[in-house]
C-alpha positions as CSV (number, residue, x, y, z in Angstrom):
1,M,42.5,35.6,-24.9
2,R,42.6,32.4,-26.8
3,P,41.3,32.5,-30.4
4,E,38.2,30.5,-29.4
5,D,37.4,33.0,-26.7
6,V,36.9,35.6,-29.4
7,A,34.3,33.5,-30.9
8,Y,32.5,33.1,-27.6
9,W,32.7,36.7,-26.9
10,Q,30.7,37.4,-30.2
11,E,28.2,34.8,-29.1
12,Y,27.6,36.5,-25.9
13,A,25.7,39.6,-27.2
14,K,23.2,37.0,-28.8
15,A,23.1,34.5,-25.9
16,Y,23.3,36.7,-23.0
17,S,21.4,40.0,-23.8
18,Y,18.1,38.9,-22.7
19,F,18.2,40.3,-19.3
20,D,19.9,43.4,-17.7
21,V,22.5,42.1,-15.3
22,K,23.0,45.5,-13.7
23,E,23.8,45.1,-10.0
24,L,23.1,41.2,-10.2
25,V,25.0,38.5,-8.6
26,V,25.6,35.9,-11.5
27,L,26.6,32.3,-10.7
28,D,28.5,31.1,-14.0
29,I,28.8,27.4,-14.1
30,G,30.7,26.5,-17.1
31,A,32.8,29.6,-16.8
32,D,35.8,28.3,-18.8
33,I,38.6,30.8,-18.3
34,G,36.2,33.4,-17.2
35,S,35.2,35.6,-20.6
36,S,31.6,35.1,-19.8
37,A,32.3,36.5,-16.1
38,V,34.0,39.5,-17.9
39,W,31.1,40.1,-20.3
40,F,28.7,40.0,-17.3
41,L,30.8,42.3,-15.4
42,Q,31.2,44.7,-18.4
43,H,27.4,44.9,-18.5
44,G,27.0,45.9,-14.9
45,A,26.7,42.7,-12.9
46,K,27.9,43.2,-9.3
47,K,29.7,40.2,-8.8
48,V,30.3,36.9,-10.8
49,I,30.6,33.4,-8.9
50,C,32.3,31.1,-11.3
51,Y,32.6,27.3,-11.5
52,S,35.0,25.9,-14.0
53,L,37.4,23.0,-14.5
54,E,39.7,25.1,-16.5
55,Q,42.6,27.3,-15.3
56,Q,41.1,30.8,-14.1
57,G,42.0,33.1,-16.8
58,F,40.9,36.5,-15.4
59,F,41.1,38.0,-12.1
60,D,39.0,40.6,-10.8
61,E,38.0,41.4,-7.3
62,R,34.4,41.0,-8.5
63,I,35.0,37.3,-9.6
64,E,35.2,34.4,-7.2
65,W,36.6,31.4,-8.4
66,H,35.6,27.6,-7.6
67,G,36.3,24.2,-9.1
68,E,33.7,21.5,-10.3
69,W,30.1,22.5,-9.4
70,N,28.5,19.4,-7.7
71,G,24.9,20.3,-8.2
72,E,24.2,22.3,-4.8
73,Y,22.4,25.4,-4.7
74,I,24.5,28.7,-4.8
75,P,22.6,32.0,-4.0
76,A,22.7,34.2,-6.8
77,D,20.2,36.6,-8.9
78,L,21.2,34.8,-12.3
79,L,22.1,31.3,-13.0
80,K,24.2,30.9,-16.2
81,M,24.9,27.5,-17.0
82,D,26.9,26.3,-20.0
83,C,29.1,23.1,-19.5
84,E,28.4,20.2,-21.7
85,G,27.0,17.4,-19.5
86,C,26.9,19.3,-16.2
87,E,23.2,20.6,-16.9
88,C,22.4,16.9,-15.9
89,K,23.2,17.8,-12.4
90,L,20.5,20.4,-12.5
91,S,17.2,19.7,-11.1
92,I,13.8,21.6,-11.9
93,E,13.2,22.4,-8.4
94,L,16.8,24.0,-8.1
95,L,16.5,25.8,-11.4
96,N,13.2,27.4,-10.2
97,R,15.1,28.9,-7.2
98,Y,16.7,31.5,-9.4
99,K,15.1,34.8,-10.4
100,Y,16.6,34.7,-13.7
101,Y,18.6,32.0,-15.9
102,Y,20.6,31.1,-18.9
103,V,20.9,27.4,-19.3
104,A,22.3,25.6,-22.3
105,I,21.5,22.2,-23.2
106,H,23.4,20.0,-25.5
107,T,22.5,16.9,-27.6
108,G,23.7,13.8,-26.6
109,T,23.5,14.2,-23.0
110,P,21.1,11.9,-21.0
111,C,19.1,14.8,-19.7
112,F,18.7,16.6,-23.0
113,E,15.0,15.5,-23.9
114,M,13.6,16.0,-20.3
115,L,15.4,19.6,-20.1
116,K,14.3,20.4,-23.5
117,A,10.4,19.5,-22.8
118,Y,10.6,21.7,-19.6
119,L,12.5,24.7,-21.1
120,D,10.5,24.7,-24.3
121,K,7.3,25.4,-22.0
122,N,8.9,27.8,-19.4
123,A,11.6,29.7,-21.0
124,V,12.5,31.4,-24.4
125,Q,15.3,30.0,-26.8
126,V,17.7,32.8,-27.2
127,F,20.6,30.9,-29.1
128,T,21.4,28.0,-30.9
129,T,24.8,26.6,-32.4
130,T,26.1,23.3,-33.7
131,S,29.6,22.5,-33.1
132,S,32.1,21.0,-35.9
133,E,31.6,17.5,-33.8
134,G,27.8,17.7,-34.5
135,V,26.8,18.8,-30.8
136,T,23.8,21.2,-30.9
137,E,23.5,23.7,-28.0
138,I,20.3,25.4,-27.2
139,M,20.6,28.4,-24.9
140,Y,17.5,29.3,-23.0
141,A,16.5,32.5,-20.9
142,G,13.9,31.9,-18.4
143,G,13.0,32.5,-14.8
144,K,10.6,34.6,-12.4
145,F,9.0,36.7,-15.3
146,S,6.5,36.0,-18.0
147,V,7.7,34.2,-21.0
148,G,8.3,36.6,-23.9
149,S,9.4,39.5,-21.6
150,S,12.7,40.2,-20.0
151,N,13.6,42.5,-17.3
152,K,15.0,45.1,-19.3
153,A,13.1,48.6,-19.2
């Protein structure tokens, strides 16, 4: 595991704890080397479908690896998207096809203001961070549930 993955791992509890992922199929766009996929599996996900430009770092029969995501709908229960810039391939129509989602948006991307306006009204901010380069990332949780509640019992 790379040193930066340790920092990511510590963020996952804040960013990805809004929903219970037990028995869900997770679509992980921006999976990097797969540390978030491992986090979802350790919290009960049935399967994780990963899209990443990075080298595949974790191998498990429940992880399905793919290269770059081209913006198409991939059937899953939960969409997790965290890849600087690829969120601009995400349409609101596509986003609303998922039962649950975690979507990170990043300052400096052409779609930031449009996605932020939509997500501020239709999702919950669960995590915000700013990189040393000054890029702010806002992670939202949303989906087919009432805002302010989660699927946790």
